[in-house]
C-alpha positions in Angstrom: 3.6 180.9 -142.4 7.2 182.2 -142.4 8.6 179.6 -144.8 10.8 181.6 -147.2 10.4 181.2 -151.0 13.4 179.9 -152.9 15.1 182.7 -154.9 15.8 181.9 -158.5 14.5 178.4 -158.3 12.0 178.7 -161.1 14.6 180.3 -163.3 17.1 177.7 -162.8 14.6 175.0 -163.5 13.4 176.6 -166.8 17.0 177.1 -168.0 19.2 174.4 -166.6 16.6 171.6 -166.9 15.8 172.3 -170.5 17.9 169.4 -171.7 16.2 167.0 -169.3 12.7 168.3 -170.3 13.5 167.8 -173.9 14.2 164.1 -173.6 11.6 162.1 -175.6 9.8 159.0 -174.5 10.6 155.9 -176.4 8.3 154.5 -179.0 9.4 150.9 -178.9 10.5 148.2 -176.5 13.6 148.9 -174.5 14.4 152.3 -176.0 16.0 155.0 -173.8 16.0 158.7 -174.2 18.4 160.0 -176.9 21.0 162.6 -176.0 23.5 164.8 -177.9 27.3 164.6 -177.9 27.6 161.1 -179.2 30.6 159.2 -177.8 30.6 161.0 -174.4 28.8 159.8 -171.3 25.3 161.1 -170.8 22.9 161.3 -167.9 19.6 160.6 -169.8 17.8 159.5 -166.7 18.1 162.9 -164.9 19.4 163.6 -161.4 17.9 163.2 -157.9 18.8 164.3 -154.4 17.8 162.6 -151.2 18.1 162.4 -147.4 19.1 166.1 -147.2 20.2 167.4 -143.8 21.3 170.8 -142.4 24.8 170.4 -144.0 24.6 167.4 -146.4 22.8 165.8 -149.3 23.0 162.8 -151.6 23.1 163.4 -155.4 22.2 160.5 -157.7 22.8 160.0 -161.4 22.8 157.2 -164.0 25.1 157.1 -167.0 24.6 155.5 -170.4 28.2 153.9 -170.2 31.0 153.6 -167.7 31.9 157.1 -166.4 33.3 159.0 -163.5 30.7 161.0 -161.6 31.6 164.6 -160.8 29.3 167.0 -159.0 29.8 170.8 -158.8 27.8 173.0 -156.4 27.3 176.7 -156.3 25.3 179.3 -154.3 24.0 180.7 -157.6 22.7 179.3 -160.8 25.6 181.0 -162.7 28.0 178.4 -161.1 30.6 181.0 -160.6 33.4 179.6 -158.4 31.9 176.2 -158.1 32.9 173.6 -155.5 33.8 170.2 -157.0 33.1 166.8 -155.7 34.6 163.6 -157.1 32.1 160.8 -157.0 32.3 157.1 -157.8 33.1 155.3 -161.0 29.8 154.2 -162.5 30.0 150.7 -163.9 27.9 147.6 -164.5 28.2 146.5 -160.8 25.6 149.2 -160.0 23.9 149.3 -163.3 25.8 152.5 -164.2 24.2 154.4 -161.2 26.0 156.2 -158.5 25.5 158.5 -155.5 27.8 161.3 -154.2 27.4 162.7 -150.7 27.8 166.4 -150.5 28.9 167.6 -147.0 29.9 170.8 -145.3 27.0 172.6 -147.0 25.5 175.8 -145.5 22.4 175.3 -143.6 19.0 176.6 -144.9 20.5 177.6 -148.3 19.5 176.9 -151.8 22.2 174.7 -153.4 22.6 174.6 -157.2 24.4 171.6 -158.5 25.4 170.0 -161.8 26.5 166.5 -162.5 29.2 165.9 -165.1 30.0 162.4 -166.4 33.6 161.9 -167.5 35.2 159.3 -169.7 37.2 157.0 -167.3 40.1 156.9 -169.8 40.0 160.6 -170.7 38.7 162.9 -168.0 38.6 165.8 -170.5 35.8 164.1 -172.3 32.7 164.9 -170.4 29.0 164.7 -171.3 26.5 167.6 -171.2 26.0 168.6 -167.5 22.7 167.9 -165.9 21.6 170.4 -163.3 19.3 170.5 -160.3 18.7 172.4 -157.1 17.7 171.7 -153.5 17.5 173.5 -150.2 19.4 172.3 -147.1 17.5 171.9 -143.9 17.4 175.1 -141.9 18.6 175.2 -138.3 16.2 178.0 -137.5 12.7 177.3 -136.5 11.4 180.5 -138.0 11.9 179.1 -141.5 9.2 176.4 -141.1 9.0 173.1 -143.0 6.7 172.1 -145.9 6.8 168.7 -147.5 4.5 166.3 -149.5 3.9 162.6 -149.4 2.2 159.9 -151.4 3.0 156.5 -152.9 1.9 153.8 -155.4 3.4 154.5 -158.9 2.6 152.7 -162.1 0.4 150.0 -160.5 -2.2 147.7 -161.9 -0.8 148.2 -165.4 -1.4 151.9 -165.6 1.9 153.2 -166.7 3.2 156.3 -168.5 0.5 157.5 -170.9 1.9 160.1 -173.3 -1.7 160.9 -174.5 -2.4 162.3 -171.0 1.0 163.9 -170.5 2.5 161.1 -168.4 2.7 161.4 -164.6 1.1 164.8 -164.4 0.7 164.7 -160.6 4.4 165.5 -160.3 4.0 168.8 -162.0 1.2 169.7 -159.5 3.5 168.8 -156.6 6.4 170.7 -158.0 4.3 173.9 -158.1 4.0 173.8 -154.3 7.8 174.0 -154.1 8.1 171.7 -151.1 11.3 171.2 -149.0 11.1 167.4 -149.8 8.9 164.6 -150.9 8.2 161.5 -148.8 7.5 158.5 -151.0 5.7 156.0 -148.8 6.4 152.8 -150.8 5.4 151.0 -153.9 7.7 153.1 -156.0 7.4 150.4 -158.6 5.2 147.4 -159.3 7.7 144.7 -160.0 4.9 142.2 -160.0 2.7 144.2 -162.4 3.6 144.0 -166.1 2.7 147.0 -168.3 1.1 146.2 -171.7 1.0 148.7 -174.6 -2.8 149.3 -174.1 -5.6 148.8 -171.6 -9.3 149.1 -172.2 -11.1 151.9 -170.3 -14.7 151.5 -169.0 -16.0 154.2 -171.4 -14.7 152.3 -174.4 -11.5 154.3 -174.8 -8.0 153.0 -174.7 -5.2 153.7 -172.2 -1.8 153.7 -174.0 1.4 152.9 -172.1 5.0 153.5 -172.8 6.5 150.0 -172.7 9.9 148.5 -172.1 11.2 144.9 -172.2 11.7 144.7 -168.4 8.0 145.7 -167.8 6.6 143.1 -170.1 6.7 140.4 -167.4 7.0 140.1 -163.6 10.5 141.0 -162.3 12.7 138.1 -161.1 16.3 138.9 -162.1 18.3 141.8 -160.9 18.3 143.2 -164.4 14.5 143.1 -164.4 14.2 144.8 -161.1 16.6 147.5 -162.3 14.5 147.9 -165.4 11.4 148.5 -163.3 13.1 151.5 -161.6 14.3 152.8 -164.9 10.8 152.7 -166.3 9.5 155.5 -164.2 12.5 157.7 -165.1 11.3 157.7 -168.7 8.7 160.2 -167.6 9.5 163.9 -168.1 7.4 165.1 -165.2 9.1 162.8 -162.8 12.6 163.7 -163.9 11.9 167.5 -163.6 10.4 166.9 -160.2 13.5 164.9 -159.1 15.8 167.7 -160.1 13.8 170.2 -158.0 12.7 168.3 -154.9 14.7 166.1 -152.6 13.2 162.8 -151.6 12.9 160.6 -148.6 12.1 157.1 -149.9 10.8 153.9 -148.2 9.7 150.6 -149.7 6.8 148.2 -149.4 5.6 145.1 -151.1 5.4 145.9 -154.8 9.1 146.6 -154.9 9.3 142.8 -154.8 5.9 141.1 -155.1 2.4 141.7 -153.8 2.0 141.1 -150.1 5.4 139.4 -149.6 6.9 138.4 -146.3 10.3 137.0 -145.4 10.6 133.2 -145.9 7.7 133.0 -148.2 7.7 130.4 -151.0 5.7 131.2 -154.0 3.1 128.6 -154.8 3.7 126.4 -157.8 0.4 127.5 -159.2 1.9 130.9 -159.9 3.6 130.0 -163.1 4.8 133.5 -163.8 7.6 132.9 -161.3 10.4 130.4 -161.9 12.2 131.7 -158.8 10.0 130.7 -155.9 12.0 132.0 -153.0 10.8 135.4 -151.9 14.1 135.9 -150.0 16.1 135.6 -153.2 13.8 138.0 -155.1 13.8 140.5 -152.2 17.6 140.6 -152.1 17.7 141.4 -155.8 14.9 144.0 -155.4 16.6 145.6 -152.4 19.9 145.9 -154.3 18.1 147.6 -157.2 16.2 149.9 -154.8 19.5 151.0 -153.2 21.0 151.6 -156.7 18.1 153.8 -158.0 17.5 156.1 -155.1 19.8 158.5 -153.2 19.5 156.8 -149.8 21.8 157.1 -146.8 20.9 153.4 -146.4 21.1 150.8 -147.8 24.4 150.8 -149.6 24.3 149.3 -153.2 25.5 145.8 -153.1 25.3 145.4 -149.3 24.0 142.1 -148.1 21.8 143.7 -145.5 20.6 147.0 -146.7 18.7 148.9 -144.0 15.7 151.0 -145.1 14.5 152.3 -141.7 16.1 155.5 -140.5 15.4 158.9 -139.0 15.9 162.1 -141.0 16.2 165.2 -138.8 14.7 168.2 -140.5 15.7 170.9 -138.0 14.1 171.9 -134.7 10.5 171.5 -136.0 10.6 168.0 -137.5 12.0 164.5 -137.3 10.9 161.9 -139.9 11.0 158.3 -138.7 11.0 156.1 -141.9 9.7 152.6 -141.1 10.3 149.3 -142.9 7.1 147.3 -142.4 8.2 144.6 -144.9 11.7 143.3 -144.2 11.3 142.1 -140.6 7.6 141.1 -140.4 6.3 137.7 -139.6 4.3 135.7 -142.1 0.9 136.9 -143.2 -1.8 134.9 -141.3 -5.2 135.2 -139.7 -3.3 137.4 -137.3 -5.3 136.4 -134.3 -2.4 135.0 -132.1 -2.3 136.1 -128.5 1.5 136.7 -128.6 3.5 138.0 -131.5 7.1 139.0 -130.7 8.1 139.5 -134.3 5.1 141.6 -135.4 5.2 143.8 -138.4 8.4 145.7 -137.5 10.5 143.1 -135.8 11.8 143.5 -132.3 15.0 145.3 -133.2 13.3 147.9 -135.3 10.6 148.5 -132.7 13.2 149.1 -130.0 15.0 151.4 -132.4 11.9 153.4 -133.0 11.0 153.7 -129.3 14.6 154.8 -128.5 14.7 157.4 -131.3 11.3 158.8 -130.5 12.3 159.2 -126.8 15.5 161.1 -127.7 13.9 163.3 -130.4 13.7 167.0 -129.5 11.8 168.0 -132.6 8.4 169.7 -132.2 6.8 167.1 -134.5 7.6 163.4 -135.0 6.2 162.1 -138.3 6.1 158.3 -138.3 6.3 157.4 -142.0 4.6 154.0 -142.2 4.3 152.2 -145.5 1.1 150.5 -144.2 -1.8 151.9 -142.3 -2.6 151.0 -138.7 -6.4 150.7 -138.4 -7.4 150.0 -142.0 -8.0 146.3 -142.8 -5.9 145.1 -145.7 -6.7 141.5 -146.5 -4.1 139.2 -148.2 -6.0 137.2 -150.8 -2.9 136.0 -152.6 -3.6 132.5 -153.8 -6.9 132.5 -151.9 -5.4 132.6 -148.4 -7.7 134.1 -145.7 -4.9 136.2 -144.2 -4.1 139.8 -143.4 -1.4 142.0 -144.9 -1.2 145.1 -142.6 -1.7 145.5 -138.9 -5.5 145.3 -138.5 -7.5 142.1 -139.0 -11.0 143.3 -138.5 -11.5 142.0 -134.9 -12.7 145.0 -132.9 -11.7 143.6 -129.5 -8.4 143.7 -127.6 -5.1 143.6 -129.6 -4.1 140.4 -131.3 -1.3 139.5 -133.7 0.5 142.5 -135.1 -1.7 144.9 -133.2 0.2 143.9 -130.1 3.3 145.5 -131.3 1.5 148.7 -132.2 -0.2 148.7 -128.8 3.2 148.5 -127.2 4.4 151.4 -129.2 1.4 153.6 -128.5 1.6 152.8 -124.8 5.3 153.8 -124.8 4.5 157.1 -126.5 1.9 157.9 -123.8 3.9 156.9 -120.7 7.1 158.6 -121.9 4.9 161.7 -122.8 6.3 162.0 -126.3 4.7 164.9 -128.0 3.8 165.6 -131.6 3.5 162.2 -133.1 1.7 162.0 -136.5 1.3 158.9 -138.7 1.5 159.2 -142.5 1.0 156.4 -144.9 -0.2 155.3 -148.4 -0.7 151.7 -149.8 -4.5 151.5 -150.0 -5.0 153.7 -153.1 -7.4 156.3 -151.7 -7.0 159.2 -149.4 -8.4 159.6 -145.9 -7.9 161.0 -142.4 -8.4 158.8 -139.3 -8.5 160.0 -135.7 -7.7 157.4 -133.1 -9.3 157.9 -129.7 -9.1 155.7 -126.5 -12.7 156.4 -125.6 -13.8 154.6 -128.7 -11.2 151.8 -128.5 -10.9 148.3 -127.1 -7.3 149.0 -126.1 -7.3 152.3 -124.2 -3.7 152.8 -122.8 -2.7 155.4 -125.4 -3.2 159.1 -126.2 -5.3 160.2 -129.3 -3.4 160.5 -132.6 -4.0 161.1 -136.3 -3.2 158.9 -139.3 -3.4 160.5 -142.7 -3.5 158.4 -145.9 -2.7 159.5 -149.5 -2.0 157.9 -152.9 -1.9 156.6 -155.5 0.4 158.7 -157.6 -0.4 156.8 -160.9 -2.1 153.5 -160.3 -5.5 152.0 -159.9 -7.8 153.5 -157.2 -9.8 151.3 -154.9 -12.7 151.6 -152.5 -12.1 152.7 -148.9 -10.8 150.0 -146.6 -12.8 148.8 -143.6 -11.8 150.1 -140.2 -10.8 148.0 -137.2 -12.1 149.4 -133.9 -9.3 148.0 -131.7 -7.6 151.5 -131.5 -10.8 153.5 -131.8 -10.4 155.0 -135.3 -13.0 157.5 -136.7 -12.7 158.2 -140.4 -13.1 162.0 -140.5 -12.6 162.3 -144.2 -12.3 159.9 -147.1 -12.3 160.1 -150.9 -12.3 156.8 -152.7 -14.1 155.3 -155.7 -16.9 152.7 -155.3 -15.4 150.5 -158.0 -12.1 148.7 -157.9 -9.0 149.6 -160.0 -10.3 152.9 -161.4 -7.7 154.1 -163.9 -5.9 157.4 -163.5 -8.1 158.7 -166.3 -11.0 158.3 -163.9 -9.4 160.5 -161.2 -8.8 159.5 -157.6 -5.0 160.2 -157.7 -3.8 161.9 -154.5 -1.0 163.4 -152.6 -0.7 165.0 -149.2 0.9 168.2 -147.9 2.3 168.9 -144.4 3.0 172.6 -143.6 4.7 173.4 -140.3 4.5 177.1 -139.4 7.8 178.5 -138.1 6.1 181.0 -135.8 3.3 179.1 -134.1 4.7 175.6 -134.6 1.3 174.5 -135.9 1.2 171.5 -138.3 -1.4 171.7 -141.1 -2.2 168.6 -143.2 -3.9 169.1 -146.5 -5.1 166.1 -148.6 -4.9 167.1 -152.3 -6.1 165.7 -155.6 -3.9 165.1 -158.7 -4.3 168.8 -159.9 -3.5 170.1 -156.4 -7.1 170.9 -155.3 -7.4 170.7 -151.5 -9.9 168.2 -150.3 -9.4 168.3 -146.6 -7.4 170.3 -144.1 -6.6 169.7 -140.4 -4.4 171.8 -138.2 -2.7 170.3 -135.1 -1.2 172.1 -132.2 2.4 171.7 -131.0 3.6 170.4 -127.7 0.9 167.9 -127.0 1.2 164.2 -126.3 -2.1 163.5 -127.9 -4.8 165.4 -129.8 
């Protein structure tokens, strides 16, 4: 492939991220990393970039006190003749977080940046700069595109374990030096408390870093914010964030397991005193927007929008879906009509419109839930379904009707190069969907690739629903439920688009980067 290496990237990470790497994990409840230069603002939680384009990018930081965010950029790691960007005032309204948009950047170039936090009353008093780097999207096809995806972090009570080196999977991903990382949801487990220890099947003990906010299910805005802060206590994740831009979506565990709009939590779940899911979701969405560099939603907005398209040059458009905010209620999902579906009518029409106007060689549909894998909703004993499929192999019903409409649209508009990527089910697999095997046949063949978890319990492979004719070509999953990260089964995926041939290669990888499965797809085809 013709994708160019990033000059000087390793050097800048070794040098400029030394301060970030040296941050120590807390030993008690509620502790945060310590930092030098007492009395000045400090960015103990590292930096992130996100939603990078050909000429722009978003830089994120959190301060330990009110501060003015300042970003400096340079073409070299020496920061000679830097360009300065004055960002927002970081205060309690956003939990001391802030994002600055950098614009007018050169295309396809390595950007070195550093974030300074200044005392609002004395701009001369600044904390230690925190540095990072990212590459803007190239306008030239020859440069290719390479990115990673996964999801599901700190689930089922498996949190940051210093005995195992924390979230080690992020170091394996960083070594591949991707253009960006697509996080496919469940960035936190707001409904999953993390205790100091968990017993392992072999008689050993898993030891977690703990915080006050992670000791119970999240309900308040402060508790949701604390869930996002928890992951940033991990050295590996902070180093990764400073090196690799992100494209982030959300799913259920950012709020509560299997939630849907309008849901009222049963009185039997005494963990929750706030029973309205809509109230909880609004708080979670605000914290989500505060803790990631997203082009949408805006922190504090009443209606933050997660779904968006990120154009990554002539080879790739990424369509980020929100399969949570606009869905109908979880149910047996066997209704003959379902206008709301899992996307909602407005988002479905947006997706069809954006797919039709896309001129990219490849259209990656980033779905936070799988299409043909059956995901039951057993919350409070209800015999309902959580994703699209419901196990009935016949003609589409329920939420399948909306997916059938989309697949039919792709076929009849002859939209080429669609590939589905997802996470959620805590194993890795590759499914090929073929009309000749399906009950619904008015679509062209397509692939769906599944990865994750990043650091969470692993689960057996989900059953397949034959409505769209899936064949599971590859799967790796445990036979037991909730296998800890110590037992393996932690995964991420890689997508590598060659700048010369335009071929798209998917590799499903294990935690250490070992390749488990590879599939290469050809460009310019409606289905394959």
